[in-house]
N, C-alpha and C positions, 0 to 999 in steps of 0.2 A: 582268788586263784592262789594267792600266797599260802593260805591255810591248807588248801588241797595239796600243794606241792610239799609242804612241811610234813603232811601225813606220810607221803611216800618216802621222804628222806629219813624220817625217824624210824619207820619200819625197816628200811634197808640197813640202817646202822644197827638196830637191835638184832637183825638176822645175821650180822657178821660182815657187812660190806665195809671195805676200807675206803671206798669212794662211791659216791652216787650223784647223779644229776637227773633232773626231770624236766621235760618239756610239755607244757600244756598248750595245745593248739586250738584256735578257733578260726576255721577257714571258710571262705565263701567264694563261689565261682559262678560266673555267667558265661555261657557259650552259645553263640547264635551263628547260623549259617544259612545261606540261600543258594539255590541252584536253579538256573534258568527261570527266574521270575517267581519261584515258589520258595517257601520256607523249607529248608532241608533238615534243620534240627534246631532245637531251642531247649536250653536247660538252665536252671538256677538252683544250685546245690549248696548245702552247708554241712560242715563236719566239725566235730569237737571231740577231743579226747586227750589222753595223757600217755606219754612214753617215759619209761624209767630205765635208765642205764646205770649199771653198777660194776664195780670190781670187787670180787670176793675170792680169796685164796689165789690171787694173782691172775684171775681170768675175767673176761667180760661176760655179763649177762644182760639181757634186754627183754622187756615185756611191755605190752601196751593194752589200753582198754578205752572203750568209748563211754564207760560208766564212771562218772566222777563222784559217786557216793563214797563216803569214808571207807566202808567195808570193801568196795571194789578196788579203790586206790591202794589200800594196804595189802590186799591180796595180790595186786599186780606187782608191787614192790617186792613182796615175798617171793613171787614167782621168778622175778629177775635175779634175785640172789640165789635161788635154787638152781637156775640155769647156769649161773656163773660157777657155782661149786661143782656142778656136773662137768662143765667145760674144763675146769681145773685138772680133772683126772687125766686129760690128754694134752695138756698145754706143753709147749716146748720151752717156754720161759715165762717169767712173771711180766705182766704188763707194767710198763714204766711210763708215767706221764711227765712231759716237760713242764716245768713250773709256769704258772700263770697267775698273776695277781687277780683275785676275784673282783669283779666289777659290779657296781650298782648303776643301772642306767635305764633310760626310757627313750627309745628311738623310733621315729616314724619317717618313712621315705617321703620326700616332698611331692606334693601334688597340688594342682590348682582346682580341679573339678573332680569331686568324688564320682567315679564312674557308676556307682550303684545309685547315685542320685538321678541319673538319667533313666528314662523308662525303656522297657523292652520295645514298646511301640516306636519310640524315637529311634532306637538302634536299628530296628528292622526297616523302618522307612528309609534310612540312609543306605543300608545294604541293598535294598530293592532298587533304589535310584541308581546306584552304581551298576547293579545287574542290568538294568534297562539300558544304560549307556553302553555297556559292553556289547549287548546283543543288537544294538542299533547299527553296528558295523557289519556290513554284508560279508558273509563268510565265517563269522564267529558261530561255532556250533554249540559250544557249551560255556556258560559263565558261572563261576562259583565265587562266593564272597564269605568272609567270616569275621566275627568280632568276639573278643574274649576279655573278660575282666576277672581279676583275683584280688582278694584281700586276705592276707595271712597275718594273723595276730598270734603272738607267742609269748609265753611266760617261761623263762629259764631260771631254775634255781639249782644250786649245787651244794654238796656237803662242805665245800671249801668256803662258802659264804657268798657266792655270786647270786645276784638277783637282777635279771634283765628282762625288760618288757619291750618287745619290738612289734611294729606293724608295718607291713609292706603292701603297697598297691601296685598292681601290674595291669597294663593294658596292651592288647595285641589286636591288630587289624590288617586285613589284606585281601587280595582277590586275584583270580586267574582267568584268562580267556583262552579257550581251546579252539583250534580250527582243524577239522577233519577233512581229508580228501583221499578217498579210497582206503588204503591200508596205512596211510600216513597221518600222524597226529603231531601238531605243533602247538606250543603254549607260550604265553608270556604272562609273567606275574608282576604284581606291584604291591608294596614297595620292594618286596623280596619274595622268594619262593618259601615253601614250608610255613605258610600262615602269615606272611607279610612281615611287618615290623612290630617288635615287642620291646617295651621298655618299662622300667619302674616309674610310671607316670599315671596321672589320672586321665580323664576323658579328653584333656587338652591335646594328647597325642593324636587322637582321631582328627581333631580340627587342624593340626599342623601339617598333616600329610597330603593335603589337596587330593583327596581320593577321587572325587567325582571329576575334577579337572583333568586327571590323567587317564581316565577310563577309556576314552575313545582312542587315544594314541596306543595304549596297550593292546586293545582289540585289533587295531590296524596292523600292528607289528606281528601279532600272532598269525593273521591271514597272510601277510607278506612273506613270512617264513616258508609257506608252502611253495612259493615260486622262487625262493632264493637258491643260489648256487650252494652246493654242498661244500663244507669246509675242506680245504686242501689238506693233504697229509705231508708231513716232512718235519724239518727242524726250523723253527721260526722264533722271532722275537714276539712275545705276547704282552699285552697289557690287560690286567684283570681289574674289573670294577671293584669298589670297596666291599660290596656284599659277598662277592665270590671269594675275595681274599679273606674275609672273615671266616668263611667255612673252611678254607684252606688252613687257616690258623687253628681252628677247632680240631680238625682231624690230624694234622701233621705236627702240631705243637702242643695243643691243649691236652689231648689224651695221653701222649707219651710222657708228659711231665708229672702225671699223677703218681705219687710216690708209692702208693699201695700196689699199682700195676708193676712198677719197677722192681719192687721187693717180692713179687709173686704172691702177695696176699689177696689179690683180686685179679681175675681174668675173665669174668663173665661178661658177655655181650660185646666186648670190644677188644679182648685180648690183653697182652702184656705190653712191653715196651722195649725198644732198642736202646733206650737211654739209661744204661746201667750206671751205678754210682761212680764208677771210675772215670766216667766222661764228664762229671761235674767240674767246671772251670778248666777243662782240657780240650773239649770238643769244639772245633770251628763249625758251628751250626749254620751260619749264614754269612753274607757279605757284611762289610763294615756299616752298611746302612740299616741293618736289621737290629732293631731294638724293641724287644717284646717284654711286656710286664704282665703280671697277675695282680690286678688292682681292684679290691673290693670297696675302696673308699668312696664316699659320696662325691668328693671333688673330681673323681675320674669321670663321672657322668651317671645317668639314670639307667645303668645296665641291669640285666637280669641277674648278674653276679654281684650286685651292690647290696651291702647290708651294714648294719652297725656292728654286729657280733656274729660269729659263726655259731653252729649248734653245739659247741662245748664251751661257749663263753669267751672266745678269743676275739679281741677287737679286729675290725677290718684293717688290712695292711696292703702295702704295695711291695711285691717281690720282683726284682729284676730276673727275668727268665733267660733272655738273650741280650747281651750287652755288647754293642758294636760287633755283632756276629758270634761272640763267644757264649757258650752255654753256661749259665750262672745260677740257675735256681730250679727247684721243684715245687709242687704243691704238696704241703705237708700238714700233719696233725700233731697233737700233743704226743700221741703214741709213737709216731714215726720220725719225729724231729731228730732224735739222737742218731739215727742211721746215717745222716748226712752231716753230723757234727754240729747241728744247730742247737742252741740253748733255749729255743722257743718255737712253738708251732707257727706255721705260716698262716693259720686262721682260715682253713679251707674245708673244714668238716661240716657237711650239710646233709639234711634228710629231706626227702620229698614231702613228708608230713609227720604228724605226731606219732603215727603207728609204724614208722620205719627207723631202723638203726642208722644214725648218720655215718656217712662214708666220705672220703676225699672227693671233692667235686671242683670243677673249674669255677672260678669267679668271673671276672672280666679279663680275658686273655687278649691283649690288644697290642698291635704294632704301633709304635709311636710315629707320628707323621714326620715328613721331612722338615728341615729347619729353614730351607729357603722357599720363598713363594713359588708354587707350581700348581697350576690347575690341571684338570684332566685334559682339557683342550690343548694346553701347552705341552703336556706330556706326549699326546698324540702328534702334535705338530713337530716335535723333536725326534720323532721316530720315522726313519726313511721307509722302512718296510716292516710289516708285521700284521698281527691280528689282535683286535680288541674283543674281549669276551665279557659277557654280562649275565648275571643271575644263574645260580646253580640249578641244574636239572638232575644230575646224578653224581654219585661219588662211590668210590671203591678204594679200600686201603687194607693192607695185610694186617695180621693180628699183632705185629710189632710196630705198626705205624710207620713203615719205612718205604714201601713201594705203593704208589697210588695212581689212580686215574680219576679225573673229574670231567663231567660233561656240563656244558652251559646251555641255556635256552637260546641265546643268540650271539652271533659274532659279526664283526665288520672288518673287512680288509683295510689295511693301512698302506697307502702308497704315496711316497714323496711327502709325508707328513700330513696327509689328508685321509679322513675316514671315508671310504668309498662304498663298495657294494656290500649288502647284507649277506651273511653266510649262515647256513643252518647246520644244526647238529655239531657244533664245535666241541672238541675235547682236547685235553692235554694230559700228559702222564710224566712220571719221573720218580726220582728217589729223593726222599725228604731233604737230606742235607745238601745234595747237589742242587736241588731246586732253590732253596733259600740262599745258597751262595751265588745264584745267578741273578739276584735282584740288583738292579743298577740305578733305579730311580723310584721315588715315592712322592706322592703329592703332599702338599702342606696342610696345616691344621684346618683351614677353611673348607677342605675337601673331605675331612675325616668325619666318619659317622660311627656311633656306637650301636652296632646291630645286635638284635636279640635272637638267640637260638633257643626256642622254647621247649623243645622235645628231645633233649639229650638223654639217652638211656644208659644206665649202668647198674650192675649188681644183679643179684638173684636172692629174693624176688626183685624184679627190675624196678628201679626208681627212675622216674622221668622228671627232669628238672630243667630250669632255664639257665643259660649262661650268656655272657656278653662278649662281643668281639669288636673292638674299635679298629677301623682300618680306613685307608684312603687308597685310591687307585694307584697301582704300582706296575713297574715294567720288569720283565724277566727275559734274559737273553738265552738263545740256544735251547729252546724247549721243544720236546717232541710233541707234535700236534697231529691229531687225526680226526676221524669222524666216529663219534661214539655209537651212532646208529646207522646201519648200512642200507637204509631204505633209499628212496628216490633222492 
């Protein structure tokens, strides 16, 4: 692979590139799903190719090919330079890259069991067993399960001398039970909605989640929601479970801190941002308890935003985003770092695959847990009146990531510190900064989970990538609560 990359770099230099990097990718994926006792889908795919990114005459150019012959690689590099020179005719200014010491490294995400060493038959047997458990609950109308594995191997070389080999393993698994009654549909998901839980782990993640053991409870809760009281409307104290808080972070913190959105360089699929650069180190984003970081380092955990180096060779870092409530950081790249006075990239440039131009993406955007021991049960016990909400069902946020509404799968009323009756169709809404300033308690490290969001879309053509969000259950005061679905 080193020789193939050198063909591209040499050709780019001969054609006039002042900078070039190349990513050779070898990707494998397995995706399995069942639906009501039958196999819904099964695929096992591989992809290999090269992407070449260059700067020529002060502008970017990019080209990719799935042909790794010398002739095709050199033609791809030449095409990237030609695109850069064409782009230079309409450039507003020359591209400037923040300095970065070129690295030589070999990094693999830790795993105990290679997921591809397990058989498709073994995987489907487990999914069908879960499916059977879900459907054994009277009133469950539809059961769906899924299991996904990925192995992404990449060789990155640059004209500055970087040579990095990375391999990342990802596992995702989850299921959902649906209960239908007339025109009403209720659902409960496990361990989370949108495909369950995903992490940079091997098959051991599947074994850790106690999937079969929780299936009957999940089915029973879906059925119970049909007869549950509708969530009341008004202003309440709410407690969000960690998975819901993770999605709240994703939408109201993760996307608006992407510096390309802030600068107007990117608006496709999710809009721009209210976090203009004048707000850096000036905006009171949340209460004193809100400490959020962008952390791609392995020590943060096996998140979908964990890696050794980003896709322009910058090492994984931890960037403080909100520090004791104050807005302190963006997600940046070598190209955008100078716009916020940084002398180095934040290391967040990533691509969906070898045939896509890397763009600024979330890493692991996580809220740090509370420093004092506090469990979810203790948090509820310390709340006189409110609503506990669990597992996302729907979300909506404006194109500057400021006004939002989220709906959850299930809620429970809290009275005198006790979790009482189940509530269906709970939702809450607010304004981003007002919401985060209302946080007055968050559970401790033993309640904190690094959740995976596997299908975050951005860009055009759209790139779908995984991000991580560490969170623990947290309490928010004076939140507008309603019913997201006006059915029974």
